N, C-alpha and C positions, 0 to 999 in steps of 0.2 A: 366198281362196289361191289362189294359180296352182299348174295343176297344169304338170310340165315334162314333154314330152314325150323319154330324152333316146338309146331306142334298143329294141330290140323282142330279146329270147328267147328258146329252144324249150321248149316244155312237153311231156309224158310225160303217155301212157295206158295205163289196164293194163287187158289183156283181162277181161272178166268171167269167158267160156269157159275157157279155158287160164290164166294168167295172164300171160300176156308182158307184156313192158313197150315199149311202141310209140313213137314219137318219134312227139311233137305232129301234124307233117304228112302223119304217114299216116293214111289214110284207113279200111284195114281191117286187120286184125290180122299182123302179122308170120310171126304162130310156125299159126293156123289158119286165116288167110284171116274173119274172122267181122267186116261191117260195123263198127263204133264205132257202141253205143246212142246214144241220149239222154240217158240218165240216168245215162249214164260219163261221168263230168268230166275235165276233163286236171289234174293236176297243175305243179307246178314241181319238176324234177329238187332234186338235190341243189346242185351245182354248175351254175350258168344260164356259157349257152354263148350265146354273140350271134348275130344273124343279119344276117345279111351280102346274101343273095340280093334282089335289090330287084324279082324277080318275089314271094318268097313275103312282103316286108313290103309290098307291094302290092298285095295277097289281104288280108295281116291290117286297111290304112287302111280297106277297103271295108266290114267289121264279121263277123259273127259269121254262121259257114256252116250249111245248113238243113238236116233229116234228109226225105226223102220219105216224104211219107205211109203209100205204099203198100207202100215197097219197105223202109225205113227207112235205107238208104244217106245216106250225108254229103257235101254235098255243097258245094262253093264258092260263097260270097256274091255276090251277080250272078249265076248261072244261075239259068236259066230253067223247063230242063228238067233231070228227072232222067238222070247220066251211068247209073245201071245197070239202069235199068227202061225210060228217056222218060217215064215222068209229068209231068206237070203239077203245076210245084213253090209255083205261090199258095197250096195247099194242106195247103205241108210246116208245117215248124217250125223256129225261128231256134232255133238252141243258145243259151243264160243267156249271159252276158258282164257282167263290168265289177266280176266277185268280185276282191279281193285277194287273191295268189297266200301271199304275205310277203317280206320281205325279200330284196333283190339280192344273192347267195353268189357270192362270185366264186374264195374259196380250195377249192382241190381236198378229195377228203373219202376217208375210207377203201371199199376194196372188197371184201368178204368174198367168199372162194373156195365153189368149191361143192362140195360134201360128199360126191361122187359124178367129177365127171370135173376134178376143184381149177381150174378154169379162175374167173377175179375177177368177179366182176357189185357193179350197183350195189347197196347199202346196203341198199336198200329196195326190192329187187328179188324179188320169188313164183319164179319160175322161173328156171334157170340157162338164159343167151343162149344155151350151144352146144347143150348134150345136156338142157335142158327137166325138169330133176330138181327136184324142193322143193325150197326153199331154208329154208325151216323149223329149225330148229332146234329139240328139244325144252328146256322150260326149266326151268334145276338146280333143284333141292328144295331150297332153302331152310333150315336149321337155325333153330328159335326162340332168342330170342337168352335167355341164360345170367337168370336171376330177378338178380334185384338183392339186395343184402346191405341187409338190416332194420336200423334203427338200435338202438341198444337204449333201453327207454321213458326208462330212467333220464335220456340225454343230452337227450334230447326234450325231460321236463319245465323241465331244471335250463337250459334256452336259454328256455323258455318266461317262466318266473322270472325271467330276466335281463334280459329284454326288457322288462316289467312295470315294473319295475325305471327303468331305462333313460327307459319314458314319463312313470313318475313323475314319474322329476328333470327332464325338461327340459318340462314342464308346468307343475313350479312353478315355474326357469327362468327361465317366457313371466308367467304370474301375476305374480312378484314384477315385471319389469322392467314391465308394464302400473300395475301398484298406484301409487294415489294416495292422498291423505290431506285432510284441511278440517281448514282453519290459520285462527284469528281473525288480524283485521290493522288496523291504523289507514291511511289515509291521510294521507301524506307530502308527498307531493308530486306535479305532475303537467305536464307539460314537450305542444308541438305544434307541427306544423311542417307548412307551408305550401307548397308551391315551384309556380311556372308559368312555361313556356316560352314562348319571343321565337321566332316565327317571321318570313326576313325574305326576298326574293326574293333569289335567288344562283346560281352558278353550278353547276346537280348536276352531277357524273359517275353513270350509270346504261349499263346494259348493257339488251341485250333484241334480240331476233329484228329480222332487217332489216325485214322489212314493216311491222313495231308503231311501226320508230319517226319521232319526230315530224316533220316534211315540213320544218319552220323551225330543228333537230337540225344538229349540229355533228360532223358524222359523225369516231370515231376509230379503231379497228383492228377489223377481224373475222378469225371462223376459220369452217370449219365444224362443223357438231355435228350432232351427233342429233337429229333433227325428229319423226320418225314414219316407223308403218309399212305399206307397203300393199300391194293386192295386182300393179300396173300396175307397170313400169320408169317412172321420170319424170328429171329431172337433177340427178346427183351424188347416183343410189340406185345402192345396194350388193345386188347380189342375194344372197341368206341360206335355202339350199334342207337341207332335213333328208336323209336316207339314203334312197337310194332302195329302190325298193321295185317288186314284178314286178303287173300287173294282166291279168286272163283278159278274151282280144279276142274269142273262141270261136272264133278259127279254128285251132288250135292250136299257133298261137305265142302270146308274152305280152309287153305291151308295157312297157317301162322308165321307170319315173317316177320323179319326184320332188315336192315340195310344198314351192311354192317362196313366198318375200314380200321387199317391196324396202325396207329403213330407207333414209328419203330426210336427208338431212343440207341444213341449209339456212345461211345467210348468220348466226350469232353476233356482236352488235355491239356496243364501247363509242360510246357518245356524252355529247353534254354541250347540257345544256339548262336553259331557266329556270324552277326552280322553287323549293319552302318552303322553308328548310331550316329548322333548332332556330340560333339567331346569340348567345342569350342568353336566362335565367335570371332572375328574380324570388324574392328567397324570402320568407317574412314569420313569425317565431315569438314564442313567446311560455310565460308560466309561469303560466297562467290556466285554467278551460275556457271563454276570449270567441276559439275562431282564428275569423279571418276571412283573404278570401282575399287575393293582392295585386292594387292595381289600378295596374299600369306607363302608361305613357306609352309610345302607339305611335305611328312613322311614316305614310305612306299609304302606305312597303313594307313595312308590319307589321300581324301577328295574331299573337293566341295559341295558344298550343300545348295541348300537350299538361297536366295536373293532373298535380300527386303530392301525398299527405297524409300524416302521421304521427305520433301518440297513443302516450303512452306515459303510463300511470299507477305510480309508488309504492310499497309499502306496506312500513308497518314493525312486522313478525311479532312483536316484541320481543327477538328474537335475531335480529335484522340489517333487512337492506330486499331488498324482493327485486322485482323491476321486471318489469311484463309489458305488451307493443305490443298491445291492443287495437285491435276489427277492425271498427270504423266509429266518426263522432265522435257519434250517440250513446248508443252503450257508453260511450263516455271522457268525456261528459258527468253520465256517474255517480260518473265520481270527485270526486266533494269533499272536499277536504281539512281533514281530526279526521273524518270519518264512519265508520265501524268497518263493517266487512265481512267475507265469510268467507269462505275465496280454496280452491283446490283447485288442489296443489300436486303434481306428481310427486314420483315416489324417488329424481330426478335432481335439484332441489332445481326444477323450473320451473314460474311459473305458468301454471297452465292456463284457466283460468273465472274468477271471483270474483261475489259476491252481496251485496245490501245487506242 
């Protein structure tokens, strides 16, 4: 899956000393002047604001900022000496980057007023942006939910009894439906039928991807159809991207990206080719146990195809004839006319099996 960059957005960080909310590109706290510590992470604001300053974007593309090993000051990527103390930054610590901070959010979010000066503040601010007063409010004490009324034990017992009775009735119905009985009978007659398809070389209409069609086939109409998905664009491909999300670049701005794939469409065509197809069939049948296969005469342009076979035994139970289609010729060969058998018959009167 390909990651597609579609822009950059501003991030924020909160000062651990005074709680001030700072823009991501601000390297020292606007409230107390404390340099942003290396362990204070950037956060995605409630509403994303696009970064359009080319200089800021170019700096973000250089990589994560570096914290000085001596004074802790945060320096832009590519800086060789600390902007605050002048120390060599080769021993500095690069900020972490690459963390997914959340889905892209463009809709406006509600603000909360400062309890001291009534100034509107972003919803997750900890202190007022105007007077610095804390914005956290004491949580309201919630009353425990009222206890649910207990059911009368008599109703519970009655419900259990009804459920048990229904289960018994249902089980009995299922058992009766699956019940079978053994009945004595005599083989009254038998019937068999065997068929063989005859294949001939004829013009056959087929469909396939253009790249798979034989070179000597006659091409018909072609349409573009979805063939596969891949990470890179190609001819006749359609880009499909997921929900945009923000990734921390370590520079105070987040990269807005999407995960994209490409649905590739290819020609799917009809064509005419010479191939084997059923042109006829021959059938042989009889009322005995000597089942044989048809032996048709074939031309040089023909060959034998699929075979099908049907074997039926009829039994006289004394109260009528019942019919049974056997599962194989071996089973059929046991149906010797006049021979006594035991039949397993379902509740619906269908023969399930027989034994000699």
